[in-house]
C-alpha positions as CSV (number, residue, x, y, z in Angstrom):
1,M,-33.6,60.1,-14.4
2,A,-37.3,60.3,-13.7
3,D,-37.4,63.9,-15.0
4,T,-36.6,62.8,-18.6
5,A,-39.9,60.9,-18.8
6,L,-41.6,64.2,-18.0
7,G,-39.9,65.9,-20.9
8,I,-37.7,68.4,-19.2
9,P,-36.5,70.9,-21.9
10,D,-32.8,70.8,-22.9
11,H,-32.0,67.7,-20.8
12,H,-28.9,66.0,-21.9
13,Y,-28.7,62.2,-22.0
14,R,-26.1,59.6,-22.9
15,E,-26.9,56.0,-24.1
16,G,-24.3,53.8,-25.7
17,S,-22.3,56.0,-28.0
18,A,-25.0,58.6,-28.3
19,S,-25.0,61.9,-26.5
20,L,-27.9,64.1,-27.2
21,T,-30.5,66.6,-26.1
22,L,-33.9,65.1,-25.3
23,G,-35.9,68.3,-25.8
24,S,-39.3,68.8,-24.3
25,G,-41.1,65.7,-25.7
26,F,-41.9,62.4,-24.0
27,F,-38.9,60.1,-23.4
28,R,-38.5,56.8,-21.5
29,P,-35.1,55.8,-20.3
30,D,-36.6,52.4,-19.4
31,S,-37.1,51.6,-23.1
32,R,-33.4,51.2,-23.6
33,P,-33.7,47.4,-24.3
34,S,-35.8,48.1,-27.3
35,R,-33.3,50.6,-28.6
36,D,-30.4,48.2,-27.9
37,C,-32.2,45.5,-29.9
38,S,-32.9,47.8,-32.8
39,V,-29.2,48.6,-33.0
40,L,-28.2,45.0,-32.9
41,L,-30.7,44.1,-35.7
42,A,-29.5,47.0,-37.8
43,R,-25.9,45.9,-37.3
44,H,-26.8,42.3,-38.2
45,Q,-28.6,43.5,-41.4
46,Q,-25.8,45.7,-42.6
47,Q,-23.2,43.0,-41.9
48,N,-25.1,40.6,-44.2
49,A,-26.3,43.0,-46.9
50,E,-24.6,43.5,-50.2
51,G,-26.1,46.8,-51.5
52,Q,-27.3,50.1,-50.2
53,L,-29.6,50.2,-47.2
54,R,-32.4,52.6,-46.2
55,W,-33.5,52.8,-42.6
56,L,-36.6,54.7,-41.3
57,D,-37.3,55.8,-37.7
58,L,-40.9,56.7,-38.3
59,M,-41.8,58.2,-34.9
60,A,-38.4,59.4,-33.8
61,G,-39.1,61.7,-30.8
62,C,-35.6,63.1,-30.0
63,G,-33.9,60.9,-32.6
64,I,-32.1,58.6,-30.3
65,R,-32.6,55.5,-32.4
66,G,-31.4,57.1,-35.6
67,L,-28.4,58.6,-33.8
68,R,-27.5,55.2,-32.3
69,W,-27.9,53.5,-35.7
70,G,-25.6,56.0,-37.3
71,L,-23.0,55.8,-34.6
72,E,-23.1,52.1,-33.6
73,A,-24.7,50.1,-36.5
74,V,-22.5,51.2,-39.4
75,P,-19.2,52.4,-37.8
76,A,-17.1,51.6,-40.9
77,R,-19.6,51.6,-43.8
78,A,-21.7,54.7,-43.3
79,E,-21.8,55.4,-47.0
80,R,-23.9,52.3,-47.5
81,V,-26.9,53.6,-45.4
82,E,-29.4,56.3,-46.1
83,L,-31.1,57.3,-42.9
84,W,-34.7,58.7,-42.7
85,V,-35.8,60.2,-39.4
86,N,-39.3,61.5,-38.9
87,D,-41.5,62.8,-36.1
88,G,-45.0,64.1,-36.6
89,D,-44.5,67.0,-34.1
90,P,-42.9,70.0,-36.0
91,D,-41.7,71.4,-32.7
92,R,-39.3,68.4,-32.5
93,L,-37.6,69.4,-35.8
94,P,-34.9,71.7,-34.3
95,C,-34.0,69.0,-31.7
96,L,-33.8,66.3,-34.4
97,E,-31.6,68.4,-36.6
98,S,-29.3,69.3,-33.8
99,N,-28.9,65.7,-32.5
100,L,-28.3,64.2,-35.9
101,S,-26.1,66.9,-37.4
102,G,-22.9,65.0,-36.9
103,L,-23.7,61.7,-38.5
104,P,-21.5,60.5,-41.4
105,M,-24.2,59.3,-43.7
106,P,-27.0,61.0,-45.6
107,V,-29.8,61.9,-43.2
108,R,-33.3,62.9,-44.3
109,I,-35.2,64.6,-41.4
110,S,-38.9,65.4,-41.6
111,S,-41.8,66.4,-39.4
112,Q,-44.8,64.9,-41.2
113,A,-47.6,62.5,-40.3
114,A,-46.4,58.9,-40.5
115,E,-48.9,58.1,-43.3
116,V,-47.5,61.0,-45.5
117,V,-43.9,59.8,-45.1
118,L,-44.9,56.2,-46.0
119,A,-47.1,57.3,-49.0
120,Q,-44.5,59.6,-50.4
121,A,-41.7,57.0,-50.1
122,Y,-43.9,54.4,-51.8
123,L,-44.9,56.7,-54.7
124,E,-41.2,57.6,-55.2
125,G,-40.2,54.0,-55.3
126,R,-38.1,54.3,-52.1
127,F,-38.4,51.2,-50.1
128,F,-37.0,50.7,-46.6
129,D,-34.8,47.8,-45.4
130,L,-35.6,48.6,-41.7
131,I,-38.5,50.5,-40.2
132,D,-38.9,51.2,-36.5
133,L,-42.5,52.1,-35.6
134,D,-42.7,53.0,-31.9
135,A,-46.2,54.3,-31.5
136,F,-48.5,55.3,-28.7
137,G,-51.6,53.2,-28.5
138,A,-52.4,50.6,-31.2
139,P,-50.5,50.9,-34.5
140,G,-52.9,48.8,-36.6
141,A,-53.9,51.6,-38.9
142,L,-50.3,52.0,-40.1
143,I,-49.4,48.4,-40.6
144,Q,-50.6,48.1,-44.2
145,P,-48.8,51.3,-45.4
146,V,-45.6,50.2,-43.5
147,L,-45.6,46.8,-45.1
148,Q,-46.1,48.4,-48.6
149,A,-43.0,50.6,-48.0
150,L,-40.9,47.7,-46.6
151,R,-38.4,46.0,-49.0
152,F,-38.6,42.2,-49.4
153,E,-36.7,40.6,-46.5
154,G,-36.8,43.9,-44.6
155,L,-37.1,44.2,-40.9
156,L,-40.0,45.8,-39.0
157,L,-39.7,46.8,-35.3
158,L,-43.2,47.4,-34.1
159,A,-44.4,48.6,-30.7
160,S,-47.8,49.0,-29.1
161,T,-48.8,50.6,-25.8
162,D,-52.4,49.3,-26.1
163,G,-52.4,46.8,-23.2
164,R,-56.1,46.6,-22.5
165,S,-57.4,45.3,-25.9
166,P,-55.0,42.4,-26.6
167,T,-55.0,41.2,-22.9
168,G,-58.8,40.8,-22.8
169,H,-59.6,43.8,-20.7
170,D,-61.3,45.6,-23.5
171,R,-62.9,43.0,-25.7
172,A,-64.7,45.4,-27.9
173,G,-61.5,47.3,-28.5
174,A,-59.8,44.1,-29.5
175,V,-62.4,43.4,-32.1
176,R,-62.0,46.9,-33.5
177,S,-58.2,47.2,-33.4
178,L,-57.2,43.5,-34.0
179,G,-60.2,41.9,-35.6
180,A,-59.9,39.2,-32.9
181,A,-61.4,38.0,-29.7
182,A,-59.1,38.6,-26.7
183,R,-59.8,37.0,-23.4
184,V,-58.1,37.3,-20.0
185,H,-55.2,34.8,-19.6
186,P,-52.4,34.3,-17.1
187,A,-49.9,34.7,-19.9
188,S,-51.4,38.1,-20.8
189,W,-48.2,39.7,-22.1
190,E,-47.6,36.8,-24.5
191,L,-51.1,36.8,-25.8
192,A,-50.8,40.5,-26.5
193,L,-47.7,39.8,-28.6
194,R,-49.4,36.9,-30.4
195,H,-52.4,39.1,-31.2
196,Q,-50.1,41.7,-32.7
197,L,-48.2,39.1,-34.7
198,G,-51.5,37.6,-35.9
199,L,-52.6,41.0,-37.2
200,L,-49.2,41.5,-38.9
201,A,-49.4,38.1,-40.5
202,R,-52.9,38.7,-42.0
203,Q,-51.8,42.1,-43.4
204,A,-48.6,40.6,-44.8
205,W,-50.4,37.6,-46.4
206,M,-52.8,40.1,-48.2
207,L,-49.7,41.3,-50.0
208,G,-48.5,37.8,-50.7
209,R,-45.6,38.1,-48.3
210,G,-44.5,36.0,-45.4
211,L,-43.8,36.7,-41.7
212,Q,-40.9,35.5,-39.6
213,P,-40.8,36.7,-36.0
214,L,-37.2,37.4,-34.8
215,L,-37.8,38.6,-31.2
216,C,-40.8,39.5,-29.2
217,F,-40.9,40.8,-25.6
218,S,-42.7,43.1,-23.2
219,E,-42.2,44.6,-19.8
220,G,-46.0,44.7,-19.3
221,R,-46.5,48.3,-20.6
222,T,-45.3,48.2,-24.2
223,F,-45.5,45.2,-26.5
224,R,-42.6,44.9,-29.0
225,V,-42.2,42.6,-31.9
226,G,-39.3,42.4,-34.4
227,V,-40.1,40.6,-37.6
228,R,-38.6,39.9,-41.0
229,M,-41.1,40.3,-43.9
230,R,-40.3,37.4,-46.3
231,R,-40.7,37.8,-50.1
232,H,-43.1,34.8,-50.1
233,L,-45.1,32.8,-47.6
234,Q,-43.1,29.8,-46.3
235,P,-44.7,26.3,-46.7
236,G,-47.4,25.8,-44.1
237,E,-47.2,29.3,-42.7
238,E,-51.0,29.6,-42.6
239,H,-50.9,26.9,-39.9
240,R,-49.3,29.5,-37.6
241,L,-52.6,31.4,-37.2
242,G,-55.0,29.9,-34.8
243,L,-57.1,30.1,-31.7
244,L,-56.2,29.4,-28.1
245,A,-58.8,28.3,-25.6
246,R,-58.5,28.1,-21.8
247,C,-61.0,26.5,-19.4
248,D,-62.2,29.0,-17.0
249,A,-62.6,26.4,-14.3
250,C,-59.6,24.0,-14.4
251,G,-57.2,26.0,-16.5
252,S,-56.7,23.4,-19.3
253,Q,-55.6,24.8,-22.6
254,V,-56.2,23.8,-26.2
255,V,-54.9,25.2,-29.5
256,Q,-56.5,24.9,-32.9
257,I,-55.1,25.9,-36.3
258,L,-57.5,28.4,-37.9
259,R,-57.3,26.6,-41.2
260,N,-58.4,23.3,-39.6
261,L,-60.9,24.8,-37.2
262,S,-63.5,22.3,-35.9
263,G,-65.5,22.0,-32.7
264,W,-63.9,22.3,-29.3
265,P,-63.5,19.0,-27.4
266,A,-65.2,18.8,-24.0
267,C,-63.0,19.9,-21.2
268,R,-62.2,17.1,-18.7
269,C,-63.1,19.2,-15.6
270,A,-63.9,17.2,-12.6
271,S,-66.9,19.3,-12.0
272,G,-68.0,19.3,-15.6
273,A,-68.8,23.0,-15.2
274,G,-65.8,24.5,-17.2
275,R,-66.2,26.6,-20.3
276,W,-63.7,27.4,-22.9
277,S,-62.5,31.0,-23.1
278,V,-61.3,31.5,-26.6
279,S,-58.8,34.0,-27.9
280,G,-57.9,34.6,-31.6
281,P,-57.2,34.5,-34.3
282,L,-53.7,35.0,-33.2
283,W,-50.2,33.8,-34.0
284,I,-49.5,30.3,-32.6
285,G,-46.1,29.8,-34.1
286,P,-42.7,30.7,-32.7
287,L,-42.1,34.1,-31.1
288,Q,-38.3,34.1,-31.5
289,D,-35.7,33.0,-34.1
290,P,-32.9,31.3,-32.2
291,Q,-30.5,31.6,-35.1
292,T,-30.9,35.4,-35.3
293,L,-30.7,35.8,-31.5
294,A,-27.5,33.6,-31.4
295,A,-26.0,35.8,-34.1
296,L,-26.9,39.0,-32.2
297,R,-25.3,37.7,-29.1
298,R,-22.1,36.8,-31.0
299,D,-21.6,40.3,-32.2
300,P,-18.1,41.5,-31.0
301,W,-19.6,45.0,-30.5
302,L,-21.2,43.6,-27.3
303,R,-17.8,43.4,-25.7
304,E,-17.5,47.2,-25.8
305,P,-18.2,48.7,-22.4
306,G,-21.8,50.1,-22.2
307,A,-22.8,48.9,-25.7
308,I,-26.0,47.5,-24.3
309,S,-27.5,47.5,-20.8
310,N,-27.3,44.6,-18.4
311,Q,-31.1,44.4,-18.7
312,T,-30.9,43.9,-22.4
313,Q,-28.2,41.2,-22.0
314,R,-30.5,39.3,-19.7
315,L,-33.4,39.8,-22.0
316,L,-31.5,38.3,-25.0
317,E,-30.4,35.3,-22.9
318,R,-34.0,34.6,-21.9
319,L,-35.3,34.9,-25.4
320,E,-32.6,32.7,-26.9
321,A,-33.5,30.0,-24.4
322,D,-37.2,30.1,-25.3
323,P,-38.3,29.8,-29.0
324,G,-41.8,30.9,-28.1
325,S,-43.4,27.6,-29.2
326,P,-45.6,25.8,-28.4
327,A,-48.2,28.5,-27.6
328,T,-49.4,27.0,-24.3
329,V,-47.9,28.6,-21.1
330,W,-48.7,28.0,-17.4
331,P,-47.6,30.0,-14.4
332,T,-45.9,27.7,-11.9
333,D,-47.8,29.4,-9.0
334,E,-51.1,28.5,-10.6
335,L,-49.9,24.8,-10.9
336,A,-48.9,24.8,-7.3
337,R,-52.3,26.3,-6.3
338,R,-54.2,23.7,-8.2
339,V,-52.1,20.9,-6.7
340,G,-52.8,22.3,-3.3
341,I,-49.2,22.9,-2.2
342,G,-47.7,25.9,-0.5
343,G,-45.4,27.0,-3.3
344,P,-44.3,25.9,-6.7
345,P,-41.2,23.8,-7.4
346,P,-38.2,25.6,-8.9
347,L,-39.0,26.3,-12.6
348,N,-35.8,24.7,-13.9
349,Q,-36.6,21.5,-12.0
350,L,-40.1,21.4,-13.5
351,V,-38.7,22.0,-17.0
352,T,-36.3,19.1,-16.6
353,A,-39.1,16.8,-15.2
354,V,-41.4,17.7,-18.1
355,R,-38.7,17.0,-20.7
356,R,-37.9,13.6,-19.0
357,A,-41.6,12.8,-19.4
358,G,-41.2,13.2,-23.2
359,F,-42.6,16.7,-23.7
360,Q,-41.3,20.0,-24.9
361,A,-40.6,22.4,-22.0
362,Y,-38.9,25.9,-21.7
363,P,-38.9,28.7,-19.1
364,S,-40.9,31.5,-20.7
365,G,-38.7,34.3,-22.0
366,V,-41.7,36.6,-22.0
367,M,-43.1,36.4,-18.5
368,A,-41.1,35.3,-15.4
369,G,-42.2,32.2,-13.5
370,Q,-44.0,30.6,-16.4
371,L,-43.6,27.2,-18.1
372,R,-44.0,26.7,-21.9
373,T,-44.9,23.1,-22.8
374,D,-47.0,20.9,-24.9
375,A,-47.8,18.6,-21.9
376,D,-51.4,18.8,-20.8
377,L,-52.5,20.0,-17.5
378,T,-53.0,16.6,-15.9
379,V,-49.3,15.7,-16.6
380,L,-48.1,19.1,-15.3
381,L,-50.1,18.7,-12.0
382,R,-48.8,15.2,-11.4
383,L,-45.2,16.2,-12.1
384,C,-45.5,19.3,-9.9
385,A,-46.9,17.2,-7.1
386,D,-44.1,14.6,-7.5
387,L,-41.4,17.3,-7.3
388,C,-42.9,18.8,-4.2
389,S,-43.2,15.5,-2.5
390,E,-39.6,14.7,-3.3
391,G,-38.5,18.0,-1.7
392,T,-40.3,17.3,1.6
């Protein structure tokens, strides 16, 4: 399967109910979980919608998302969906037309720049209920035109392959692309997602609209968020934009709401030499919507053989078990190192101990081996040490 990532011409590929020709462009079989999730969200939307729907795959490549939407998301109600599939490379057009030719709903195929597709749709008054934007690099320049073309309560699936800027490895790039400070952090994938959501929220709020994350995940290479754009901001939504600080000496973490920003408290480092490394503004609210994830996992379509991959199934289970809030996350191996023990206690035991101590605690669904909690570092180190002493 490695040849498909190199774009071998006329290579045939099957995924779910879709069988298609990949053509000569770039394609990643490893991105199947994102495509599975897009089908599940499309199915969920059409099952709960009353009128006509319009879906857009803005950077379609070989058209696999649009093909799977048409075959798997609307099996009995195809007449209710108008499908738009676009790729900016005109050489992709014959491949798209061939792959999508058998779909039972109206399909509009184009090979234009993404900005042109969005502008034309907006000028024609054609708004989308679902937009999938799977871009190379940082998609920030397209966020505002995408939001303007998205219908109220519509779904946006957004991907970014810019890993250096939001993880603190290109701080100047983060200022340019995100309008934020990004610092290196052990939960780097999560901070990249939060920076992306923070940018989305600020752009949505400029239009008077609200943001509800439904699912957010990464495998370390591509950072993917799925959100619902609400007609209005929800009460207190501005409190979900803030700053996250981590002490570069002891590892303590503090979160501040941007609206209530004040001075940072002194870190209680034993040496007194610690400094706060601050990231933001970024999204400090939940990363997942448990209700939506539970509904996706109840879909009877999942009982069909090969509907989604085993990897996607495990991803959904992890995300449903972790709401993505609070925003402070610690790797268990870092806790063990700071306690001075050979290895960390089992994550599930640490979660239970933290909950018994009266705090929130979840295994991170974004990065393996990490604990999400509102307990401070001194509590975590004590509990970690207690668990290790009990096990000896």
